[in-house]
C-alpha positions as CSV (number, residue, x, y, z in Angstrom):
1,M,47.2,30.7,-76.0
2,N,45.0,28.6,-74.3
3,K,44.5,24.6,-75.4
4,L,42.0,25.1,-77.6
5,Q,43.7,27.8,-79.5
6,K,46.5,25.4,-79.9
7,A,44.7,22.3,-81.3
8,V,43.2,24.4,-84.1
9,E,46.7,25.4,-85.1
10,K,47.1,22.1,-85.4
11,M,44.0,21.9,-88.3
12,D,44.7,22.6,-91.9
13,L,41.8,25.2,-92.2
14,N,41.9,28.8,-90.9
15,A,38.9,28.4,-88.6
16,V,38.9,32.3,-87.7
17,E,38.6,32.9,-91.2
18,L,36.7,30.7,-92.3
19,A,33.9,31.4,-89.4
20,Q,33.6,34.9,-91.0
21,A,32.5,32.8,-94.8
22,I,30.2,30.5,-93.9
23,A,27.1,29.8,-91.8
24,K,27.3,26.3,-91.0
25,I,30.2,23.6,-91.6
26,V,29.5,19.3,-91.7
27,K,33.3,18.5,-90.7
28,E,34.9,15.1,-90.6
29,E,37.3,14.6,-88.5
30,Y,39.3,11.8,-86.3
31,G,39.4,13.0,-82.5
32,S,36.1,14.4,-81.1
33,H,38.6,16.8,-79.4
34,N,39.4,18.5,-82.1
35,F,35.8,18.8,-83.3
36,K,35.2,20.3,-80.4
37,A,38.2,22.7,-80.1
38,F,37.1,23.8,-83.9
39,K,33.6,24.4,-82.7
40,A,34.6,26.4,-79.6
41,I,36.7,28.5,-81.9
42,I,34.8,29.3,-84.8
43,N,31.6,29.8,-82.6
44,Q,29.5,28.2,-85.1
45,Q,27.0,25.8,-85.8
46,L,28.4,22.7,-86.8
47,M,27.1,19.1,-87.1
48,E,29.8,16.1,-86.9
49,V,28.8,13.5,-89.2
50,K,32.0,11.4,-88.7
51,S,34.0,10.7,-85.7
52,E,35.8,7.5,-84.4
53,K,32.5,6.7,-83.2
54,E,29.9,7.6,-85.5
55,S,29.9,7.6,-89.4
56,K,26.5,9.1,-90.2
57,E,26.6,10.2,-93.6
58,N,27.9,6.8,-94.7
59,R,24.6,5.1,-93.6
60,L,22.8,7.8,-95.0
61,E,23.8,7.0,-98.6
62,E,23.2,3.3,-97.9
63,L,19.7,3.9,-96.5
64,Y,19.1,6.1,-99.4
65,E,20.2,3.6,-101.8
66,L,18.0,0.8,-100.5
67,Q,15.4,3.1,-100.2
68,G,13.1,2.4,-97.0
69,A,13.3,-1.3,-97.9
70,I,15.0,-2.4,-95.2
71,K,12.6,-3.0,-92.2
72,S,12.5,-6.4,-90.7
73,K,15.7,-7.6,-93.1
74,K,18.4,-9.2,-91.8
75,V,22.0,-7.1,-92.4
76,A,25.3,-9.0,-91.4
77,W,28.0,-7.1,-90.1
78,I,31.3,-8.8,-90.5
79,G,34.6,-7.3,-89.4
80,D,36.2,-4.4,-86.9
81,S,33.1,-2.7,-84.6
82,N,34.1,0.4,-85.7
83,N,32.8,4.1,-85.8
84,V,30.7,2.5,-89.2
85,C,29.5,-0.6,-87.2
86,M,28.1,1.5,-84.3
87,T,25.9,3.6,-86.8
88,W,24.5,0.5,-88.6
89,L,23.6,-0.3,-84.9
90,Q,21.6,3.1,-84.5
91,A,20.1,2.5,-88.0
92,A,19.2,-0.9,-87.0
93,E,17.3,0.8,-83.8
94,L,15.6,3.5,-86.0
95,L,14.4,1.5,-88.8
96,D,13.7,-1.6,-87.2
97,F,16.0,-4.4,-89.1
98,E,18.1,-6.8,-87.1
99,L,21.7,-6.1,-87.2
100,H,23.8,-9.4,-87.2
101,V,27.7,-8.8,-86.0
102,S,30.8,-11.1,-86.3
103,T,34.0,-9.4,-85.1
104,P,37.5,-11.2,-83.9
105,K,37.7,-12.0,-80.1
106,G,38.9,-8.1,-78.6
107,Y,37.1,-6.6,-81.0
108,E,33.6,-6.9,-80.5
109,V,30.7,-4.4,-80.2
110,Q,30.7,-3.2,-76.5
111,L,27.4,-3.7,-75.0
112,K,27.7,-0.4,-72.7
113,D,27.9,1.4,-75.8
114,I,24.3,0.3,-77.0
115,D,21.1,1.9,-76.1
116,S,19.0,-0.5,-77.4
117,K,19.9,-4.3,-77.6
118,N,16.8,-5.5,-79.1
119,N,18.0,-5.2,-82.4
120,F,21.6,-6.2,-82.0
121,F,22.7,-9.7,-82.5
122,Q,26.5,-10.9,-82.1
123,H,28.2,-14.0,-83.8
124,E,31.7,-15.8,-82.9
125,D,31.3,-17.1,-86.7
126,P,30.9,-14.7,-89.4
127,M,29.4,-17.3,-91.2
128,D,26.8,-17.5,-88.6
129,A,26.2,-13.7,-89.1
130,A,25.7,-14.3,-92.8
131,K,23.8,-16.9,-93.2
132,N,20.1,-16.0,-94.6
133,A,21.2,-12.1,-94.7
134,D,19.4,-9.8,-96.6
135,I,22.4,-7.7,-97.2
136,V,26.0,-8.3,-96.2
137,T,28.6,-5.5,-95.0
138,T,32.0,-5.1,-93.9
139,D,34.5,-1.7,-93.8
140,V,38.5,-1.6,-93.3
141,W,40.1,-3.9,-90.7
142,T,42.0,-0.8,-90.1
143,S,40.4,2.6,-89.5
144,M,42.0,6.1,-88.7
145,G,44.0,5.9,-85.5
146,F,45.2,2.3,-85.4
147,E,47.3,2.4,-88.1
148,S,50.2,1.0,-85.8
149,E,48.1,-1.9,-85.0
150,N,47.8,-2.8,-88.6
151,K,50.1,-5.9,-89.0
152,E,48.3,-7.5,-85.9
153,R,44.8,-6.9,-87.5
154,L,45.5,-8.4,-90.9
155,K,46.2,-11.4,-88.7
156,D,43.4,-10.9,-86.3
157,F,40.9,-10.3,-89.2
158,A,42.3,-13.1,-91.5
159,N,38.5,-15.5,-91.2
160,W,36.3,-12.2,-91.6
161,Q,36.4,-11.6,-95.2
162,V,33.5,-11.1,-97.0
163,D,34.2,-13.7,-99.9
164,K,31.7,-15.8,-102.3
165,K,31.1,-18.6,-100.0
166,M,30.3,-16.2,-97.6
167,M,28.0,-14.0,-100.0
168,N,26.9,-17.8,-101.0
169,I,25.1,-18.7,-97.4
170,A,23.1,-15.1,-97.8
171,K,19.8,-15.3,-99.5
172,K,20.2,-15.4,-102.9
173,D,19.5,-12.0,-103.5
174,A,21.6,-10.9,-100.9
175,L,23.3,-7.3,-101.3
176,F,27.0,-6.3,-100.5
177,M,27.7,-2.9,-99.4
178,H,31.2,-1.2,-98.4
179,C,31.6,2.6,-97.6
180,L,34.3,2.5,-99.6
181,P,37.6,3.0,-100.4
182,A,37.8,-0.7,-99.7
183,H,41.1,-2.7,-99.3
184,R,40.6,-6.2,-101.8
185,G,42.4,-8.8,-100.9
186,E,41.4,-8.1,-96.8
187,E,38.0,-7.4,-95.7
188,V,36.2,-8.5,-99.0
189,T,37.4,-10.1,-102.2
190,G,37.5,-8.7,-105.5
191,E,35.0,-11.5,-106.8
192,V,32.9,-9.6,-104.5
193,I,33.0,-6.3,-104.6
194,D,33.2,-6.6,-108.4
195,G,30.2,-9.2,-108.7
196,P,26.7,-8.5,-109.6
197,Q,25.4,-8.5,-105.9
198,S,27.6,-5.7,-105.0
199,I,26.8,-1.8,-105.0
200,V,29.4,0.0,-103.7
201,W,28.9,2.2,-106.9
202,E,25.7,3.2,-106.3
203,E,26.3,3.9,-102.6
204,A,29.2,6.0,-103.7
205,E,27.3,8.1,-105.7
206,N,24.8,8.7,-103.5
207,R,27.2,10.2,-101.1
208,L,27.0,13.8,-103.6
209,H,22.9,13.6,-103.0
210,V,22.4,13.1,-99.6
211,Q,25.0,15.4,-98.6
212,K,23.5,18.2,-100.6
213,A,20.1,17.3,-98.6
214,L,21.5,16.9,-96.0
215,L,23.0,20.7,-95.8
216,E,19.7,22.0,-97.4
217,Y,18.0,20.3,-94.5
218,L,20.2,22.2,-91.8
219,L,20.6,25.4,-93.9
220,L,16.9,25.9,-94.9
221,G,14.8,23.1,-92.9
222,K,13.9,21.8,-96.4
223,Q,12.6,18.4,-96.1
């Protein structure tokens, strides 16, 4: 048995049987090696929508909620430079808005990972990133695969919580976004995520619609 087959064996799905039933699969998986192994075994068309480096489908639902009204806007990313942050960077370049990122030291965006720096701004102070922002967004401090670092991250990210004070220095009509699930009291306070500026539940609803549209486009080529 080769290494690819062994890798697939560890997954919950029987990839070979699944391949006989469907033409395309949209798969979320932490670890690109698992995705590549899965794709090689089933010999089908696969689109990787989430990995440790990117999270494409979450950005689709957020951008759908904004309905294209994001060109030239200022988006503040507060927290870890994880896969969600990196996909916001890709969106900033494609849709021409500014992404202002603030992370603790040691968790910064690696400039070598950015194709274009024209829309990217990095700040040591999260309040500087959030100042006059149209959108303030964040994600959990400990992403999949980093669970062993959780205690250390809770200390490192303590000053990178999105709270009412931070939202008050953004624009008066600024929106708060989070792809969920959220940890209230960590990356965001309950006052913000459940407050009038939050559109997290609208984002969550959009996940169903944009993923159906994505599948339709991939299967039928309809736009």
